N, C-alpha and C positions, 0 to 999 in steps of 0.2 A: 308281644304287643298285638300282633295281628294274625300270626299263623294259628289256625284252628285245629287243635288235636281232637280226635274222637274221644269219647268218654270211656272210662274204665268200668267194666262190669255193669253196664247199663241194665237196670231192672225195671220192671213195670209194676206199679202198685195195683192193689186190688180194686181200686176205683175205676180202672180202665178195663175195657172189653178186650179180652185176649182171644187169639185164634192160634191154631197150630199150623196154619198154612203160611207159606212164604212166597208170595208172588212178587213180580217186579212192581215198581211204583206206579205203573199204569200206562194206558195208551198203547198197548200192543207189545210192550217190551217183554222179552223173555228173560231167562236167567235163573239158574238154580240158586238156592239158598246156601249160605255157609253153615257150618256145623253149629249146633246148639242155638239155632235161631228160632225163638218163639216170639212172634210180633203181634201187635195189636191191630185190629182192623182200622182202616182209614175212614175218617169222616171229614170231608172238606169243610172248613169253617168259613162262614161268610165274612166279608170285610167289615171292620168296625166303622160305624158312621161317626163323623166328628161332631161331638156335641160338647157343651160346656159342663155337663153333669159330672159330679164327682160323688162316688159312693165309697165312703170309708169302711173299714172293717165293721162287721156287725156289732151291735151294742153288746158289751160284755157284762155278764152278770157278776163276774169276779173282777176285782180291781187290783192291779199291782201297786204296791206301796213302797215308798222309800225306806231303805233299811238303815238302821242306826250304824254309825261308824265306830262303835265301841269294840268291834272285833268279836262280839258274841253272836250266837245264832238267833235270828229273829224271823217271825213270819213275814213273808214277802208279798202276801196278797190278802185281801179281805173277801168275805163271802165265797170262800174257796175251801179246800180241804184242810187248810191250816187253821185249826180252832184257836190256837194261841202260839206262843213261842216254843212250846214244848209238847204240844198235843195235836194229834191228827183227828179230824172230825169223824172219821170212820167211812167216809165216802168222798168221791171226787178226787181232784188233783190238788195236792198241797205243795207249796213252795216256801222254803226257808232260806235265808242267806246270812252269811257272815262275811263282812268286808275287812280285809287286812290292808289298811292304807299306810302301814309303817314300812320301814326299810329292812325289817327283819321278818323271818318266818314266824308264825304264831300258831299255837295249839288251840283248836276250837273243840270244845266238848259238845258233841252232838248227842242229845238225849231227847227222844220223841216217844210219847206214849200212845196207846190204842192202835198199834200198827201190826198186830199179830198176823203173820203169814203174808204181809205185803212185800212189795219189791221197792227198793230204794235206789235212787241214782244220786251219786255225789259228783258234781261237776265243778272242776277247778278251772277258772278262767283267769289268765294272766293279762292284766290291763296295763302293764308297764314293760320295762326292759326284760330280757331273758333272766330267769330266776332259777336257782337250784331247787329241786323238789325232793322231799323225803319219800322213801319207798312206801307204797301202799298197795295192798292187794287190789288188782283190777276187777276181779269178779269173785265173789264169795257167797256160798250158800250157808246161811247162818244156822241151819239146822244141824250141820256137822262141823261148822267152822273150818271147812276145808276149802282152800282156794281152788278155783277152776279157771283155766286160762283159755282165752280166745273162743269163748262160746257166746252165742247170741243170748241177750237178756230180754228179748221181746218176742212176741209171736211171729212166726214165720208165715208170710203170705204166699200166695201162688205167684210169686215173682219168677222171672225167667233167668236161666243161665245164658245171658247174652254174650256175644263174642267180646273178647278183650279189644277195646277200641282205642286205648290211649297209647301214645308214644310221643317222643320229642325228637324230631329229626334234626340233623345238622342244618338242613336248608331252612327249617322254620326258626331255629335259633338265630341264624344269620338275618332273617327277615325281621325278627323282633328287634334286634339291635339296630338295624338300619332305620327302621321306622321310628325308633326312639331318639337316636342321636346321630346315626351315620349319615343321614341326609344333609346335615349342616355343612359338610365339606363340599357340597354340590352347588352352593349358592352364595352370593356375596351380600345379599340383603339381610338386614337384621331389624325386622319390624319391632316397634316399641309397643309397650303395653297399652297404649292408647289407640292402636290401630283399630279399624272397623271390626266389630265382632260378627260372627255368623248370624247371631240373633237379629242384627240390624239390616241384614241383606234381604233382598227379595227372595221369594220361595225358591226360585231357581235362577242361576246365572249361567246355565249350561244348556241352552237350547241347541238341539242337534241340527246340523245342516242336512240338506237332502243327500241321501246316500245312493251311490251307484252300485252298491253291492247287490249281488244276485243270490238269493237263498238257494242252497243246494249245489252251487257251482263255484262261488267265490271262495278262494282259499288264501291263507296267509300263514306265515311262520310266527309262532309265539315262543318266547323263552319261558320255560318252566323253572322259576327261580333263576339260577345262573348255570344250571348243570346240563340242560338239554334244550334244543331248539326243535320244536315239533310242528308239523303241518296241521292246521285246523281248517275246517270247512264251516262257512256260515250256514247254520241250519234253521235259524229263525231270527226274526226282527220284529219289534213292536215299539210303538211310541207310547210314552206315559201320558197322563192327563195334562201335563204341562208342556208336552211336545218334545221331551228328551227321548232320543232313540236308544233303545236297548237292543244290542246285538248279541245273539247267543251262538257261540262257536263251539264245535265239538271236534276233538281230536279225530282226524279222518279215519284212523284205524279203529276207533271206538264207537262209530256210528253204525246202526243197523238194527234190524228187528229183534235180534237176540242180545243186543247191547243197549246203547243209548238210542232209543227208538224215536220216531217222530212224535209219538204220544208223550213220551217223557219230555221232549223239547217243549212241546206246547204247554205241558203242566208247569214247567219251570218259568216259561215266559209269562204265563198268566199270573203265577204267584208273585213274580217280581214286578212286571210292568203293568198288570191289570189294575183297574180301579180299586183302591183300597189295598193294594199289594205292598210288597216290601219297599219299593221306591217311594210311593205316596206316603206311607206311614213313617219311614225313617226321616224323610225330608220334613214332614209336618212336625216331627218332634225336635229335630236338631238342625234343620236348615240344609242348604245346598251341599252337594258333594264336591263342587269345584267352582272356581270363579276367579275374579281379579286378585292378584297378589303383587307385592313389590319385590318378589324374588326373581333372580335371574336363572336361566337354564331350564325353566319349567315349561310344560306343554301349554298351548294357548288357553286363555281364560274362557273363551266362548266356543260354542259349536262342538262340544265334546260329547260323543255318544258314550255310553257305558258298555263295556264288553264283559260278558259273562263267559268265561272260558271253562269248558268241561273237558278235563284231561285225566288220564290215568296217572295220578300223582305218584303212586308207589306201585308199579306193575308187579303184583304178587298174586293175582288171581283171587283176591279176598276183598270183601267189603270192609269199610271203616278204616281205622288207622289215621292217616293224614287226610283230613276231610276238606280243607280249603285254606286259602290265605288271601290277604291283600298285601302287596309289596309296593311301597311308595317309590321305589326306584323307577317304576313305570310312569310316574308323574313327571319325570325329567326327560328332556329331549336326548335322543340317542345321538351321540357325536361320532359314532362309527368306530371308535376305539376308546381305550381308557376305561374309567370306572362306569361310564354310562353305556358301554357296548352291549349290555344285556337288557337294556330297557326296551320294553314294547311300546313306549311313548304313547300311553293311553290311560284312560280311567278303566281299571279292570279288576275283577275279582276272579278267583280260581277255585273250582270245586272238583271233587273226585268223581270220576266216571264209574269206577267199579262199584262204589257204594250205591249208586243209583240202580244198577241192573243186577247186582248180586245181593244187595241188602234188603230186598223186598220192600214192603210198605214202610218199615221202620227206616230203611236207608233213604227213601224219598223224603220222609218227614224230617229226618236229620239234615239233609242237604238244603231243604227249604229254610230251615232255621239257620244253617251256616251262611246262607246268602244274606240274611238279616245281620248276623254277627259281623261278617266281613264288610258289609256296607257301612256299618257304624264305624269301623276302623277307617274306611276310606273318608267318610265324613269328618271324623275326628282329626285326621291328618291335615285336612284343609282348615278346619276350624281352629285347631289349637297350634299346630306347627306353623302353617303358612300365615295365619292371620295374627295370632298372639305372639308367636316366636318360640324358639327352642326351649326357653326356660319354662314355658307353660305346658309342654308335652307331659302328659301324665306318666308316672312310673308304670312299668309293665303290669304290676299287680292291680293298679287301679284302672288302667286302660282296658285290660282284659275283663275286669269285673263290670265295667260300663258296657262292654259289648255283650256280655251275657245278660245283663239287665235289659238291654234292648231286645234281645231274643225273647225275654220274658214278657215284655210289653206287647210284642207282636204275636205271641204264640197262638192265642185263641182266634185271632183274625186269620192266621195262615192255616191252621189245622186244629179244629176244636178238640181232637182226640190226643194231641201231643203237646205237652208242656215241658220244655227241656229242664227247667229248674226242678220241677216236681219229679219228672220221670227219669232224670239222670243225675243232676248235681247233688240233691239232697240224699238220694239213694246211695250214690257213690261215696259221699262224705261219711255216711253211717257204716258203710261196709267195705271201704276201699282195701283191697289186697288182703281181705280176711281179718283185718284188725282195725278198720276205720281210719279216717284221714284227719284225726283231730290235731295232730302235732304240727301241722303247717302253721307258719306265722303268716298272718294276713298280709303283711307288707314285704314279705320275701317271696319272690316268684319262684316256686319250685314245682314245675309241672311234672307229673308222672314220676315222682321219686319213689324210692322203696318205702318210705315211711308215710308219705302223704302226696296228695295231688292238689295243686293250687287251683286247678279248674273246679274241682269239687268244692273246696273250701270257699273260694272267693265268689263263685257262682251262687252258692247257697246263701252266703251273707248278702250278696246283692239282691237276691230274691226276697230276703227278709226285709231289707230296707225299702224295696219297692212297695211292699204291702203295708209297711208301717208308716211310710212318709209320703208316698204317692208320686204321681207323674210330675207335678210341679217341682218337687225336690230333685227328681232325676234330670229334668230339663235345666235346672239351675246348675247342677253339677257339670253338665256338658259345656257350659260357657263360663264357668266361674274362673275368675282371675284374681281372687283375693290373696293367693299365695302361690309361689312357685314350688312349694313343698306339697306333694300330693296328699300326705296324711293331714297336714294342716288345712288344706283346702277342703277335704272331706269333713273335717271337724267343723269348719266354719259354716258349711252349708247345712249340715245336720242341725247345728244350733239355731239356724234361721227357721227351720221347720219344726223343731221341738226344743223349745226354750230350756236351757240348762243341760241339754243332753250333749253327747260327744260320741266319737267313734268307740271309745272304751266302754261307755255305758250301753250303747246299742249292741256292741259285740257281746257284752255280758248277757243281755236278754237273748240274743241269738244263740249263744252256746248253751245256755240253760234250756232253751226251747228245743234245740235240735239234739244235742248230746243227751239231754234228759228225756227226750221223746215226750214232751208235753202234748197230750192229745188235743186235736183241733176243737173238740167239744168241751174242753176245760174252760174256754172263754175267759182266760185271764188276760186282761189288756197288757200289751207289750210282749207277752210270751206267746206269740201266735203268728202263723203264716195265713192270716185270714184272707178271704177273697176280697177283691177291691175292683171297682170300676171307675176310671178317670177318663173323661173326654171320649167315651165310647170304646175304650180299651179295657178289657177285663183280664184280671189276674186270677187264676184258679186258686182255691185254697190248697194248702199242703198240710198233711197230717203226719208229723214225724213218727208217731206211734204206729203208723200203718206199715212201717218198713222194718226189716231185720237190722238190728244193731249189732255189729261185731266189735269185740273189745280186744285190745292187745293182751299179751301174756303178763305184762308188768308195767308199772308206771315209769315214765321217763325220768332220767336223772336231772334233766333240765327242761323246764317249761318255757318254751320260746315266747318271745314278745307277741302279744295278741294271738295267742293260741289257747287250746283248752285240753282237758283230759277228763274223761268220765270213768267212774268206777261204779260197779253194781253190787248191791247186796240183796239177795233173794231170801224169801221165807224167814223174815226177821221175827224175833220173839215179840211178845206183847209190848215190851219197852225196848226199843232199839237204842243202844248206847255205843259210841265209839269216839275216841279221841283222834282228831284229824289235824295234821300239820298243813297249814295253808301258806304257800310261798308269799314273799313280800309283794305288795301291790297287786294282790290277786283276790278273787272272790270265790268263796265256796257256796254253791247253790245245792240244796238238798231237795229232791223231788220225790214225792210219793204219789203213786196213782194206782 
């Protein structure tokens, strides 16, 4: 729910400026790069101004259309490459769909004409419970009818062989579980659903008192999770625009010109506490990080500074890996013994020091984004756990998705050259572990597993929803209490912003767009990661066709609930014909481009 893992196989798309140098993230910090590090040059983005303007995705020349539920293949767009239900126009991107809304698998006869030499994607999207899936070749060259396994079916760009960034530590697993439900044993209060919501509170209820700390000499001990207690030195402090004090602590042994330098400290403080920085933007979107509650055993409601703790989270001499976390245990008063004995009794987030000075420009960009991610978790704990009650805490899959969506909204304000959903999540989803991460179930949190990575899946879907439904949708999700079931809550809010839609329907559009690599210039409404600007926050466009897509060697025997599977057919004849078995409650989308 809150521990932030690094990303697996992070690659950089062709739209970004690449360099072959790897310097520290700035301000005099030294540090050599890790192996296989090719990073992009940094361009600091200016803070977004708060306006009421909303710019939806650009007007589409092609229009998505509802597909008949008769189980047969039909054109899924107009003014696109689908001339009719069985013919490709000869240019552009065409989409066809067959919906199986029955309780049994069904055979769909796919026959499309005027497609000589084209490449076809078959995307299976399961919109119901887990279903058995018939075997189908994952990748087939139709000129020879010989299947080829695990090869890319798209153009290969000048993406980088980035370091492996993902893993799932025992510490982070513990933090996830505590933040979701473990905290309930620490308090006697049970706020009802009618308690004050964060949206009704003033912009901040956490004004910081005057601090006696001295930068450069004040030290204190911080627990890192529950496994080590380390000395930190206060290396920087700054007040936000609303008067909240941000203290930046660095593990004493990690500070210096060749490690976390004074320049890095100032960069982080400016990014977090400066006008239009992380604090201003996250609170403007979702409300205060802390304030009054009717829970016992928690830290004081007022005068709470926010501590950013820079520590060597996994001392291995490498950048990336475990990047940061928010641990709600620290929101409880340390009783000196028992379950609170490892509480730092403060509002705090933790980020990795080695990533800052060994990860070069990319490392600094990632950590800035991590600060936004963990701040959303901090805010969410107050807003949902403390104010609404334990029943309204999002399941981990949705809590993590919301945090990655917050990163997405802040990305261009924090650094115009780095967008985590574009530069990491979608790339990883399409190429995870050499076979893609399609087999994840949206609602089952499975980070960094052999078959899939939920960070890639859920982050990509969250970025899709951001661009399709906008900031108002996202803000509504933050405070929604229509249901204690996370999937139902997401369904309810989607329906508010797109009448008649649902998680299943948006997931169908998302998987067809991403798995099928629908080009950004196809301009088919709903099958797009189009750019969007809401209230001064800009989301960059994402083009799935710009990245390498890896495919598994075979189809899965079971298609998990809310998961997908793409298959590729290359060099098809003038008339492409194939009988395809579609699992129950699943959709087949055929994409030709």
